[in-house]
C-alpha positions as CSV (number, residue, x, y, z in Angstrom):
1,M,-34.1,-21.3,3.4
2,A,-31.4,-18.6,3.0
3,R,-30.1,-18.2,-0.4
4,T,-26.4,-19.1,-0.8
5,K,-24.3,-16.1,-1.7
6,D,-22.1,-16.3,-4.8
7,P,-18.6,-15.0,-4.1
8,A,-18.2,-14.3,-7.8
9,V,-21.0,-11.7,-7.6
10,R,-19.3,-10.0,-4.7
11,S,-16.0,-9.9,-6.6
12,L,-17.8,-8.5,-9.6
13,L,-19.2,-5.6,-7.7
14,L,-15.9,-4.8,-6.1
15,E,-14.1,-4.9,-9.4
16,R,-16.8,-2.8,-11.0
17,A,-16.5,-0.1,-8.2
18,G,-12.7,-0.1,-8.6
19,Q,-13.0,0.3,-12.4
20,M,-15.4,3.2,-11.9
21,L,-13.1,4.9,-9.5
22,R,-10.2,4.6,-12.0
23,T,-12.3,6.1,-14.8
24,R,-13.7,8.9,-12.5
25,Q,-17.3,7.7,-12.9
26,P,-19.7,8.5,-10.1
27,V,-20.3,5.3,-8.0
28,T,-24.0,5.1,-7.0
29,L,-26.3,2.2,-6.4
30,R,-27.6,2.2,-9.9
31,T,-24.5,3.1,-11.8
32,L,-22.6,0.3,-10.0
33,V,-24.9,-2.5,-11.2
34,A,-25.5,-1.0,-14.7
35,G,-24.4,-3.6,-17.3
36,T,-23.4,-6.2,-14.7
37,G,-26.5,-8.4,-15.0
38,V,-27.3,-8.1,-11.3
39,S,-29.9,-6.0,-9.5
40,T,-29.4,-3.2,-7.0
41,M,-30.6,-5.6,-4.4
42,A,-27.3,-7.5,-4.8
43,V,-25.5,-4.5,-3.2
44,Y,-27.6,-5.0,-0.1
45,T,-27.3,-8.8,-0.2
46,Y,-23.5,-8.8,-0.3
47,F,-22.6,-5.6,1.4
48,G,-25.6,-4.4,3.3
49,G,-25.7,-1.2,1.2
50,M,-23.3,1.3,-0.3
51,D,-21.5,2.0,3.0
52,G,-20.8,-1.7,3.3
53,L,-19.4,-1.7,-0.3
54,W,-17.0,1.1,0.5
55,K,-15.9,-0.7,3.6
56,A,-15.2,-3.8,1.6
57,L,-13.4,-1.8,-1.1
58,R,-11.2,-0.2,1.6
59,Q,-10.4,-3.7,2.8
60,E,-9.6,-4.9,-0.7
61,G,-7.0,-2.1,-1.0
62,F,-5.1,-3.3,2.1
63,T,-5.4,-6.9,0.9
64,R,-3.8,-6.0,-2.4
65,L,-1.1,-4.0,-0.7
66,A,-0.3,-7.0,1.6
67,T,0.0,-9.2,-1.5
68,R,2.3,-6.7,-3.2
69,L,4.6,-6.5,-0.1
70,A,4.6,-10.3,0.2
71,A,6.0,-10.5,-3.4
72,V,9.1,-8.5,-2.4
73,K,12.0,-11.0,-2.4
74,L,14.1,-10.6,0.7
75,S,17.8,-10.6,0.5
76,A,20.8,-10.9,2.8
77,D,20.7,-7.1,3.1
78,P,17.9,-6.0,5.5
79,V,18.3,-2.3,4.8
80,R,17.9,-2.9,1.1
81,D,14.8,-4.9,1.9
82,L,13.4,-2.0,3.9
83,A,13.8,0.3,1.0
84,A,12.3,-2.3,-1.4
85,L,9.2,-2.6,0.8
86,G,8.9,1.1,0.7
87,G,9.2,1.1,-3.1
88,A,6.6,-1.6,-3.4
89,Y,4.2,0.4,-1.2
90,V,4.6,3.4,-3.5
91,A,4.3,1.4,-6.7
92,N,1.0,-0.1,-5.4
93,A,-0.4,3.4,-4.7
94,L,0.6,4.6,-8.2
95,E,-1.0,1.7,-9.9
96,T,-4.4,2.1,-8.2
97,P,-4.5,5.7,-7.0
98,D,-8.2,5.9,-6.4
99,L,-8.3,2.6,-4.5
100,Y,-5.3,3.9,-2.5
101,R,-7.4,7.0,-1.6
102,V,-10.3,4.9,-0.4
103,M,-7.9,2.8,1.8
104,F,-7.2,5.8,4.0
105,D,-10.8,7.1,4.2
106,A,-11.4,6.6,7.9
107,G,-15.1,7.3,7.4
108,F,-15.5,3.5,6.8
109,D,-14.3,0.8,9.2
110,L,-12.1,-2.1,8.0
111,E,-13.6,-5.6,8.0
112,D,-10.2,-6.8,9.3
113,T,-8.2,-4.2,11.1
114,G,-5.2,-6.4,11.2
115,A,-4.8,-6.0,7.4
116,A,-3.7,-2.4,7.8
117,D,-1.1,-3.5,10.4
118,E,0.5,-5.9,8.0
119,T,2.4,-3.2,6.2
120,L,3.9,-2.0,9.5
121,H,4.7,-5.5,10.7
122,R,6.8,-6.3,7.6
123,L,8.8,-3.1,8.1
124,V,9.3,-4.0,11.8
125,E,10.6,-7.5,10.8
126,A,13.1,-6.0,8.4
127,I,14.3,-3.5,11.0
128,E,14.7,-6.3,13.6
129,R,16.9,-8.2,11.1
130,A,18.9,-5.0,10.5
131,K,19.5,-4.7,14.3
132,A,20.5,-8.4,14.5
133,S,23.1,-7.9,11.8
134,G,24.6,-4.8,13.4
135,R,23.3,-2.3,10.8
136,F,21.2,-0.5,13.4
137,R,22.0,0.4,17.0
138,D,20.7,-2.0,19.7
139,E,18.6,0.7,21.2
140,T,16.7,1.4,18.0
141,D,12.9,0.9,18.5
142,P,11.7,-1.2,15.5
143,L,8.2,0.0,15.7
144,E,9.2,3.7,15.9
145,L,11.6,3.4,13.0
146,A,9.1,1.4,10.9
147,T,6.5,4.1,11.5
148,Q,8.9,6.8,10.4
149,S,9.8,4.8,7.3
150,W,6.1,4.3,6.4
151,T,5.5,8.0,6.9
152,I,8.1,8.7,4.2
153,G,6.6,6.2,1.8
154,H,3.0,7.3,2.4
155,G,3.9,10.9,2.1
156,L,5.5,10.4,-1.3
157,A,2.7,8.1,-2.5
158,S,0.0,10.6,-1.5
159,L,1.7,13.6,-3.0
160,V,2.5,11.8,-6.3
161,A,-0.3,9.3,-6.8
162,T,-3.2,11.4,-5.5
163,G,-1.7,14.8,-5.1
164,P,0.0,17.7,-6.9
165,L,3.7,16.7,-7.2
166,P,5.2,15.2,-10.4
167,H,6.5,11.6,-10.7
168,R,10.1,12.7,-10.4
169,T,9.5,13.6,-6.8
170,L,9.8,9.9,-6.0
171,A,13.6,10.3,-6.4
172,H,13.6,12.0,-3.0
173,G,12.7,8.7,-1.4
174,A,16.2,7.3,-1.5
175,P,18.0,10.2,0.2
176,M,15.2,10.6,2.8
177,L,15.3,6.9,3.8
178,T,19.1,7.0,3.8
179,A,19.1,9.9,6.2
180,L,16.6,8.0,8.4
181,F,18.4,4.7,8.5
182,T,21.8,6.5,9.0
183,S,20.3,8.2,12.1
184,A,19.5,4.7,13.4
185,G,23.2,3.8,13.2
186,D,23.9,2.5,9.7
187,G,27.1,3.6,7.9
188,P,26.3,6.5,5.4
189,A,28.0,5.0,2.3
190,R,26.8,1.4,2.9
191,C,23.3,2.7,3.8
192,R,23.0,4.8,0.6
193,Q,24.1,1.9,-1.5
194,S,21.5,-0.5,0.1
195,V,18.7,2.0,-0.1
196,E,19.3,2.9,-3.7
197,R,19.4,-0.8,-4.6
198,G,16.1,-1.4,-2.8
199,W,14.2,1.8,-3.8
200,G,15.4,1.8,-7.4
201,R,14.9,4.7,-9.8
202,P,11.6,6.2,-10.8
203,V,10.8,5.0,-14.3
204,G,7.7,5.5,-16.5
205,P,4.6,7.5,-15.6
206,R,3.2,5.2,-13.0
207,S,5.6,3.3,-10.7
208,P,9.2,3.2,-9.4
209,Q,11.6,0.5,-10.5
210,L,12.0,-2.2,-7.9
211,S,15.0,-4.4,-7.4
């Protein structure tokens, strides 16, 4: 009879790997299980080996991101909401920079490829709302604009969370998004106000302030 897998053990190993990444410890089969009370065989039982663990960890990163974006409270201002989603994306990267790096390691497949699309879908929905309310031109392509918006957020997150630029660089997010959304038809003054409300101001060493 096949032994029933304990989801708690799987979660334990994922949390352990994440903790080791945060503290810059080398993640190997033996170091991963050290002190956990489980054997190295558990890595094969639950993940099929270390490659499977990295695959699951990458998936975990997108799952946490989806949860973070879902927590953004939508308002009557869809442009503000677009900026707030971007701010949440960056904040998530700053809080778990090493997990964020793993998320975009294409060397390992995702268990659920739809998880990576969730970020883009939320942006698309906000853009469609902005079009419906007259903030963006009717001919605006929601998917194209969402991709451009995500590119800005991802670029800032990568350069600050896992790259060489200082935290204050995040302040560039608001004017960059304002320029993008203005090009889609929003009024400059109104757009700037909405974006600044959503994006917030960079505070502290790790994450931007969110509205």
